[in-house]
N, C-alpha and C positions, 0 to 999 in steps of 0.2 A: 487243155492240159497244161500247158505253161503257168495260168493264172492259179490250178488245183497246186503244181508243186510249190509254188513262191508263198501258199497261205499255207502249206503244210510245211514246211522249212520255217514259216514264221513262228507257226505254231510250238513247233520244237526249240527254236531259241529263246519264245517266251517262256516254255517250261525249263529249261536250262538255267534262264537265269532266277525263277522263279527258287529252283531247287536250291543254289549256289546261295540265295540270299537268306534259305531257311537254314540250310547247315549254318551260315553267319551267325545268323541269330540266335540257335536253340542247339549251338555243338556240347554246350553241357549236358544239356537233358538227355541229348543221343550218346552221352559217354565218350563225346570225342574230346580230342584236347588239340590246344594250337601245335604241338610239338607233334603229332602225328604226321606222317609223310603229306597225307591228302588234306586234311582241314589246313597244316601248315601252308601248301600251296594255295587252297583258298585265301586265307590270310593276307600272302604276299599279294596276288592277283587283285586283289579287293582294294587294296590301298594303292597297288601301284594306281589303279582307275581312276582312284579320289585325288590323288597328287601328281597325276601325270608322268611317275615315273616308268621307265620299264620293268617289266615280270620281272618280280626275285630281288628288285635293289629295295624297295621298301620294306621297312622292318628290321634291316639289315645294317644299320647304321643307326648314329645317337641320332636323336631329334634335335637338329640345332639350336633350337627356341630355347630348349632345356638344358642343354649343357653350356656349362660355364670353359670358354676358349680361353682362359687361364688355369684350368685344371691340372695338372700332374698326375701322372700314373704311379701308384706306391708299389712298391716292388712286390711282385704275386711269387714268392719261391716259398718253399719247404725244408726242412733239417733233414739230413741223410735217413734214410729208414733204417729200422734193426733189420740186419742179418738172420734174425731169430724168430721176429716176431711180425706178424702180419701189422697195416696200418689201418686201424677203426675208424670209417668217415663217421662221425657225429651227426646223426639226423631227426634227431630225438623232436625236437623243436620242428621241422618242417615237418613231420609226421603227425605231429598234432594240430596241423591245420588241416580242416576238414573240407573246404570249398576250395574252389579251384582259384578265386579272386586271389586270397591271400596267400596262394602258394605261388601263383605266377608274380605276386608282388615280392613275394621271399627269394626268388630268382632275380627280380631285378635289381634289388637292395643288394643283392648278394655281389652283382657286379658294378652297381657305382659307389658302392662303398671303398674301392681302389683308384674312384678317380677324384680325387680331392684338390681345392683352388689352393692355389701357392698363397694369395692373399687370405686373411683374414677379415673378416666382417666388423662390423661396429661393437658386436659384443664379444669379440675375441676370438671366433670358433672359424674354423674352415670349411668352407658348406662343401657338400659333396655333389656330384651331379645329379641330377632329379631321376628318381626311378618310375617308370610310368608304366602304367598298365589301361590298355586301351580296352574300350568296349566296358568297362567296369566302373560304377559308381561304389566303393568300398565305406563301411559305416568307420568310424573312429575305432572302435570295439577290433575289427577285423584288421585295421592297419598298426594298432597296438601291439597286438598278437604277432603280426608279421615281426614286426620290428624287435621284439622280444625273443620271438623264435630263432630270428637272426643270430643275435646276441649269443642268445643259450649253447647254440652250433658253434660257432666259430671264435674260439678264444685267441686265436692267432688275430684277429682283426681287433688289436688294443685300442686303436687310435681313435674310434667313436666316443664321442659324448652321449649322455642321456636326452639331448637335444633333436627334436625332428620337427618339421613341418611338411604339411600336406594341405593339397585343394581337390577340389572333384569338381568337374566342369566338361561339358560337353559328353557324356558319359565315358570318361576318363578319368584315372586317379592317379594324382603325382605324390610323390613322398621324399624329400630331401633330408637327409642325413647330415650330421655336422661333425667334425674331427676336432679334437683339441691339438691337433699338431698339424705343421707343414709337411706337405708330401717326403718332401727331402728325407725331413727329421723321422718320419715314419719308416723309408725305406733303410734309413741307416739302422734303425732299431730291429726292425726286420733280420738282417743280417746278422745282428749281436744275440738277437734271441735263438733264432737258428744253431746258432753255433753252443749256445747252452743248452738246446735241446739234444742237440746232436753228442754232446758229452755227455749226459745223462745217459741216453741212448747206448748209447758205447758200452758202455761199464755195465748194464745189465746180463747176470749171467743165462746162459742158455737153461732152456728147460726149466725154467720156475714156472708153480704153479699161479693161478691168474692172482689168490690170495697173496702169495710171495711177490708177485710184481709190484701187487699196490705197497706191500711193504717197504720195497724196496724204492719206489718211487717217494712216498712218505718221508721214508729217510733223507733222500737227495733234495728235497724242497726243504727239507728242515735246517739241514746242513747249510744250505745256502743263503736263507729268507730269514729275518726276524722280524717281528711284529712291529709295524710301524706304529706306534702311539699317535704320533701327531698329528696322522692322516684321519683320525677319528673325528677331529674338531677341524682339522684346517682343510675345508674343501678344495684349494687348489691343487693338493696333491692330490692329482686325479692317476697317477700311475701306480699308487698304491691299492687298489681297486682291480687292476689288470694285472695279466701275465709278466708285462716286463716289470712290474714291479717286484716279482716274488725272484724272477729267476736272471734278471739283467741288474735291477737295483740292490737287489737282494734285500728290500723292506718293502712290507705289503701289511694290507688288514685282511679279513677274511676272505673276500672278494676274490682278493688278489691269489690267495693259499689256492682258493677254489679252482679259477681258470688255470691255474696251472698246474694243479693236478687234472685236471680233464685233457690239456692238451698233452701233458706226458703221458697220458693214458692212451690217447687215441694210438700214440705209437708203438705201443705194446699189445694192441690188439683186444685192448679192454672198452667196454661201452660205458663212458662213466660221463655223467649229467651234471650241471648245475643244476641246483637248487635254492627256491630263497622264500623266507618265511620270519614268524615272529615266534620268539621263544619269551619265557619269563624265567628272571634269574632273581635269587634271592640275594642281598646284600646281608653284611656282617650286621645292622643297624637292626635287622628284622623285616623290612619292607622291601618290597619289591616291585619291579620296573619291566617295561616290555622292551625286547631288543631286536632290531632287526638282525637275520642273520643269512649270509649266503654260504652254503658248501658244498660239497659235492656228495653223490651217491651213485656205488658202482652196482650195473645192473646182476652181474651172472648170479646164480643160485649162491646161496650164503653169502649174499653183499652185505656191505657195511657202509654205514655214512658217516659223515664226518663233518661238524659243524662249529 
């Protein structure tokens, strides 16, 4: 009888281990996500068994091999919200990502973007902590889409350059973003940016329609900012392409205007997205040339686009 019970327990244990392994490997096909309570527990338990850490500790702290010990956290703060209008959280970029791997990378990038190295690399950029998605080897197309989505949804993360690097190894994908400012300067500008946003939002009248809110924000940006002609050819004037150029420095190109409009719109309850494209502009001599433009588009009915 004892041998029979031992055999039954062995079969049950083997079955449970097999079920856990099946859920870990095929959770996407079953419609489960790691942030579900059940599958999240499985992930922690599996990683703890591999790393030798106690249950619950794996996945809860950054990978020390991928983290820059000299990194500092950029101030994560927001401007004071309006008492009259709700804050709209821009997630159009995230919503455009259709696979779980790209969406997971987006979330990891959002966290790592605030951990910037104190020292620049040989190219003059400040590496962010690596963002790692485990058990997924993403394609370059998926990685590029996730990085672009992050940039489109978060104009307040103004310190990121267009540079990034990635590695796919042992079934995992790691992506590193790069800032063009040190973390201390980023935090200083976050405070200045929040002050400017709060100033604009505090002055918006109560009860405005969506269109009137757009007009108010358009005039507020136009009052604070002039076009930075020098930044068109000077590639070092990176702030002109960011929200800080428009609202803090008072000088920006079209991309900086667009990001300023998007950030302010989010504080006024407006769904506003950045869009990029190419347009043909006619010159006085009769010829035309293709121009790259970035602008904003407001989503509600009757929306307008500005380029």
